[in-house]
Structures are given as C-alpha cells and as structure tokens.
C-alpha positions in Angstrom: -0.1 0.1 0.2 1.0 3.5 -0.8 1.7 5.8 2.1 -0.5 9.1 1.2 -0.9 12.5 2.3 -4.6 12.2 2.5 -6.6 9.6 4.2 -9.9 9.2 1.9 -11.4 11.7 -0.3 -13.0 13.3 2.6 -9.7 14.9 3.7 -8.4 15.8 0.2 -8.1 19.9 -0.2 -11.4 21.6 -1.2 -10.0 21.9 -4.8 -9.7 18.1 -5.6 -13.2 17.9 -3.8 -15.0 20.4 -5.9 -13.4 21.1 -9.2 -15.0 24.1 -10.9 -14.8 23.5 -14.4 -16.3 27.0 -15.2 -19.7 27.5 -16.9 -21.7 26.6 -13.9 -20.2 22.6 -14.1 -18.6 21.1 -10.9 -16.6 17.8 -10.6 -17.2 16.6 -7.3 -18.0 13.7 -4.9 -21.5 12.2 -5.5 -24.1 12.4 -2.7 -25.5 9.1 -1.6 -28.6 10.3 -2.5 -27.7 10.6 -6.0 -26.4 7.2 -6.5 -29.8 6.2 -8.4 -29.4 9.0 -10.9 -25.4 8.4 -11.3 -26.2 4.6 -12.1 -28.8 5.9 -15.1 -26.3 8.4 -15.9 -23.8 6.0 -16.6 -26.2 3.3 -18.2 -27.0 6.1 -20.8 -23.3 7.0 -20.9 -22.3 3.6 -22.0 -25.5 2.5 -24.1 -24.0 4.6 -27.2 -20.9 1.8 -27.1 -23.5 -1.2 -28.0 -25.4 -3.9 -26.4 -25.1 -3.9 -22.8 -25.0 -7.2 -20.8 -27.3 -7.5 -17.6 -24.1 -8.2 -15.3 -22.6 -4.8 -17.1 -25.7 -3.2 -16.3 -25.9 -4.3 -12.8 -22.2 -3.3 -12.5 -23.2 0.3 -13.6 -26.3 0.6 -11.6 -25.0 -0.8 -8.2 -23.6 2.6 -6.9 -24.3 2.1 -3.8 -22.5 -1.1 -3.5 -19.7 -0.1 -5.4 -19.2 3.0 -3.1 -18.1 0.7 -0.2 -14.7 0.2 -2.0 -14.8 3.2 -4.7 -15.4 7.1 -4.4 -17.9 8.0 -6.9 -17.2 11.5 -8.6 -19.7 13.4 -10.7 -19.6 16.4 -13.2 -23.1 18.5 -12.4 -24.7 22.0 -13.0 -25.8 24.2 -10.0 -29.3 22.7 -10.6 -27.6 19.2 -9.7 -28.0 17.9 -13.5 -25.9 15.3 -13.9 -23.7 15.1 -17.0 -21.0 12.2 -16.3 -20.0 10.2 -13.3 -16.5 8.3 -12.5 -15.4 6.2 -9.5 -11.5 5.8 -8.3 -10.6 2.9 -6.2 -10.5 4.3 -2.4 -6.7 4.2 -1.4 -7.3 2.8 2.2 -8.4 0.0 0.0 -6.0 -0.2 -2.3 -3.4 -3.0 -2.0 -1.7 -2.1 -5.5 1.2 0.2 -6.1 -1.3 2.0 -9.3 -3.7 4.1 -8.5 -7.1 3.3 -10.3 -10.2 4.8 -12.1 -13.2 3.2 -13.5 -16.4 3.3 -15.1 -15.8 7.1 -16.8 -18.8 8.2 -18.7 -20.2 11.2 -20.1 -23.5 11.7 -21.5 -23.9 12.3 -25.2 -25.2 15.9 -24.4 -22.0 16.4 -22.4 -19.3 15.0 -25.0 -17.3 17.4 -27.1 -16.8 19.7 -24.3 -14.1 18.6 -22.4 -15.9 16.6 -19.7 -14.0 13.3 -20.4 -10.7 15.2 -20.0 -11.8 17.0 -17.1 -12.3 13.4 -15.6 -8.9 12.4 -16.7 -6.9 15.6 -15.2 -8.8 15.0 -12.3 -7.9 11.6 -11.9 -4.1 12.3 -12.4 -4.4 15.1 -9.6 -6.3 12.6 -7.5 -3.1 9.7 -7.9 -0.8 12.4 -7.3 -2.2 13.9 -4.2 -2.8 10.0 -2.8 1.2 9.4 -3.6 0.9 7.2 -6.3 3.3 7.0 -9.4 1.1 5.2 -11.8 -2.5 5.7 -12.9 -4.4 2.7 -14.6 -7.8 2.9 -16.4 -8.9 -0.5 -18.1 -11.3 -0.1 -20.9 -13.6 -2.0 -23.5 -12.3 -2.6 -26.9 -15.8 -0.7 -28.3 -14.6 2.3 -26.6 -12.3 3.9 -29.2 -13.5 7.5 -28.2 -12.1 7.0 -24.6 -9.1 5.1 -26.1 -7.9 8.4 -27.7 -8.9 10.8 -24.7 -6.6 8.8 -22.8 -3.7 8.7 -24.9 -4.0 12.4 -25.8 -3.5 12.6 -21.7 -0.7 10.8 -21.9 -1.5 7.3 -20.8 0.1 4.5 -22.8 -1.5 1.3 -23.7 0.1 -2.1 -22.3 -1.1 -5.1 -24.4 1.1 -7.4 -23.0 -1.1 -6.8 -19.6 -4.5 -7.4 -21.5 -5.4 -10.7 -19.9 -8.5 -9.5 -18.1 -11.7 -11.0 -19.8 -14.9 -9.7 -18.3 -18.8 -10.4 -19.1 -19.4 -10.9 -22.6 -16.0 -12.3 -23.4 -14.5 -8.3 -23.9 -10.9 -8.8 -23.4 -10.2 -5.3 -21.4 -7.5 -2.9 -22.6 -4.9 -1.3 -19.9 -3.8 2.2 -20.4 -1.2 3.7 -18.0 -0.1 6.7 -16.8 3.3 7.4 -15.3 3.5 10.5 -12.8 6.7 12.4 -12.6 8.6 12.8 -10.0 
C-alpha cells in the first residue's frame, strides 16, 4: 500500500473535492442520495457503445454497493443535473502500487465539451495527491473515443497486460499514465 498524504477523499483539499470547471459545472463527490441518478447516467453514457450485458448493466447501476470500495465522482451543474460520472478506488482499500479509476462515462449531451478530459485530469491530480506514481484505466475494446482521450492525455496502452476477460467475453485494454516525480 502507498503512503498517502490524504487518508481518503473526505480529507482531500477542497479544490480536489469540488473542481470548478467553469460554465456552472463542478466535478465533485456524489452524494449518496444521487447514486440512483449516477447509475442511470452511466447506463445512458455506456449504452452508446453498443449492446450491454445484464451483468454490466448491474455493475453500472449498483453505485451504492460499489461506493464501499470506490469513490464516486460526478460532473453536475448548479441545479444538480448530472453530465457524467467516474469511480476511483479508495486508497485505504488499494493494495496495488497503482491508482485506478473506472467506469468513466459522459452523457452524449456533455460530449465534446472537455468533460471526459476533466475526469482524466482530476484522476491524475488525485493519484498525485494520494502519493501514487502510476494511474491505470481498463477499457473495453468498443470505446475508441475513450482510448484516444487517454492517449492524448499521456496514457500508454499496455497490450502485454491485457489478460482480463469480462462479461460478454471482452478482453479489457490497459492504459497506464506514469506520474513524474
């Protein structure tokens, strides 16, 4: 386990817990009463990638269950409307030397406005704040737009690590970002 300067998301500096993205949008921790809306947002975002298995649908909507091991981040406007969501592993539960983020999705209405990039940059900042030197994202093979985003942000694909097969028989792609000292 990595020694961290911050015990968990609740102890992070305010600017990491609530990123002002401009135009009235904020990237922030989701409130538990939003978990159902977060799941619906992720289902809508991921449904544009093609058919979804029942198992994957359940994973996207079980935000309350996932929140025990993952922090749930959202981008919302002042009215509380969600435009995207992303989960990150809780550092206290992470036994790996790499920080991971997962299940990042942006609604079609929010695409093309830098929201995916904001999630990626936020996750890099979180990894740095928590003291990690590597950041990892797994991605399905049917998400080429996400792959291009990760690569534009400095992530490198590692095919030699791509041994994880998930529901539907998909082999997940691995992208790693090395954080400079």
